N, C-alpha and C positions, 0 to 999 in steps of 0.2 A: 574152408581154407584147412591144409591141413595145419596141427598144432605145431609152430615152432619156436625152437631153444631159447633159452634169455642169453644165456652165457652159452660159451663152449671153454673146456679146461683146455684145450689144444688148438690156440686161435692160429690160422692160418693167412692171417691181415698183411699185407703188406704193404697197403697203403689206401690213406681212407680222407677223401676230399668235400668239400662243399665249393659250390662256384656261383656267383649272380652274376648276370650280366644284363649290362646295359646300352642305353643308345641315347645320341645327345651331342653337344658338345661340350667336352667332358675334358679336366683335366687330373684323374686320379691317381698318377704316378705323384704329382706334380705336390698334392694337396694332402694326400692320406698319409704319407709314412708320416710327416713329421707330425701332424696331428696328434696320431695316434700313439708316435713317442710321446708325447707327451700325456695322453689319454692313458696310458699301459704302465708308463712309469719306466725307471731308468734302467730295470733290467733287460728292455727289449736289446735287442743288435739287427741296424739295417744294411743289408746287402746289395748292390748292385748288380744285376744279371746279365748276361750278354745280350742280352735282345735289345739292351739299351744304347749298344753300340750301333742298331742298324736307326739309320733316319726315320723319322715317324711317318713320314705320307708312304714310303715302302712297306713299313709295317701292315697300315692302314690297307694298303693298296691288296697284299698278299694273304689269301686265306688262311695260309697253314701260320701266319704271326700277328693276326688279328687280335689275338686273345693272349698271346705269347707274355708271359710276363716280366714284368721290369727290373720291378724292386722287390726287396720280400725281408720282412720284419719278423725275428726270430722271440717269440714268446711266451716262457714256459714249456708247455709241452707241445706249443701250435707252431707254424709258419705262416705267415699273414703275405702273401703277394699282388702284387698290383699291375696289370697289366690297361692298356687303353681304356678298357670298355668293359672293365672285369675285377671282380677281387676272389681270390680263392684262399680257403682256407683248409689245413691240412693239419694233422696228427704226426708228433714223433710219434718213435716204435718205442716200447710195447706200446698198443695201443690203450686210451685210458678208456671205455668201452664208451657207448652209445650215448648217457646220463649226461655224462662228463663233457662229451664232444659237444653235444646239442646245448648244453649251458653256454661253451666257449663260444659258438656260434651265434646265439642269440646274444651274448653279450658283446661280442665284435661289432656284431650291425647293427643294437643299438646305439654302441659310440660313432660309429659312422654316421648314422641319422642326424647326429647335429652338424652335422658339416650339410650346407644345402648342395645337393652336387648339380640339380639343375637337370637332372636324366631323367627318363625313362626305365624301368627292370623291365627287362625284357621275359627273365628265365632265369630259374635256376635249380640247382643241381646238386645230388649226391651219388659219389661216385667210391665204389668200396672194389680194392682189388686184392683178391686171394691167392696164393697158390699151395697149392696141395699138393704134397708131396709123394713121388710115387718115381720107380728107375726105369720101367719099358716105357716106351710109346704104349704097348699094351697093357701093361697096370694103369697108366694115364686115363686110358681112354674109357674104361672099366670103372674108374672114379664118377661118371658123370653121365647123369640118366637120360643117355640119346642113344639114334640109331639113327647112322646117315650111310647111305647109298649115293653114289652119283654112276650114272651109268649101269655101269657091270662092276662096280669100284664100291667094294661093303668098306669101311671105317672101320678099321680095329685096330691095326698095328703099325700105323703109319706117323707122321708127321700130319699137321694139322694146325689149322689156323681158319678159323668160323668166328663169322662176328654177323648178327643177326637185331634188328632194329623190330618192335612193335609196339603196338600203342594199348593201353588201357585206359581207357578215360581221357584225361587233360593230359596225363603220364606216357612219354615217351620212353621206351626202356632199350638202353642198345647192350647185349649180353656179347662178351667176347671169348673164347676159348683159345687156349694154344698150348699144346703140347710141346715137351721139349725147352720148356721154359727156365731159369735160374735166376733166384735170388737169395740175401744175405736177412735172415732172421733176426728179427730183435736181440737173439742170443748170441750173434756174432755166425753162425754157421752160415754155411752155403748149400742151398737146398735146391735141389733140380726134379720138376713135377709140371704137373699140370695147372696153366694159371685159369683161374677162371676171376673176369672183370665184368661188376656190374653198373653202367652208368643209368640213373634214374634222371630225368628232364622232366621240370613242370614248364610250361610257356605260361607266359601271365602278361597284362599291359599295364602295370602300377605306375600310374604317372609321374610319383618323386620316391626317392627311397625311403622318408620317413613314413610313407602310408605302408611300403611294405616289410620294413623290421617290426613294426607295431600288431602288424597281423601275421606274422611269421610263424611265429611255434605251430599253430597247429598244421598246416599244410606241410610244415616241415617234418613233424613228425608221421603225419600222413605218408611223405616221400620215402622216409626212411625204412618205415615200416614195408610199403612196396616192393624197393628193391632190397630188402632182404627175405622177402617171399621167394623174390627170383632168384637170387642166389642160393637157397637153400631147397628151390624147384630144379635145379639143375644137376644136383646129388642124388645118388643111391641112399636109400638107406644105410646100405653097410660103411658108406663112407662119413656120411653124419655119425653114425655111433663110435668111430674112431677118432674122431673130435672131442671126443665128450662131452655130448649135451646136458646142458642142467635147464629145467622146465620150471618154471612157476608154480 
């Protein structure tokens, strides 16, 4: 495996997310927000999200809504969202870098483990979304290390939306690339370019959340490094250099 940068001086990140999904008879949105408000302190802010207005039976039966967040806590540099069967931890921007994000994930999951949820942990994932700035479709495609031809069409300067699923060992990576994307960066500037989204999922079967949280650290680090390798594998050497990579 090529050596990966430890940090980037010019970070293209627009979102970083950790998610854990459970199965069983659960009441996550009813139990966890109040418990974490107490555990995390009064600096937290609780927000009811639009999916909460949809009756639970409709959410559960709709694949697009099964894991839609219902409530969200805002705590320090993070958001903690709760669906019917999942917990999502995401970063505010600017991204605090992986060691700090990882520590927050482990802290929050260890606190949740104090509650006897009664459900089985089925999967956990890390997802990183990056927007690489480039003006034209041709410039955007050249940022990515790929060669796509469909029939007699060679993708060079066209709009493109591509998603690839691949499995490596016990990890499923979902790689998405979209040209012509826009996002607001931490400095407030609206940037156009190519979106590179890497969602890395590990399917597990852990009988209770306490056992999951107690043994999460090593697996979480492995998952993040696999996710990071997939992201940099999508980029050309020139694109990586533009980001100001710093190696150990």
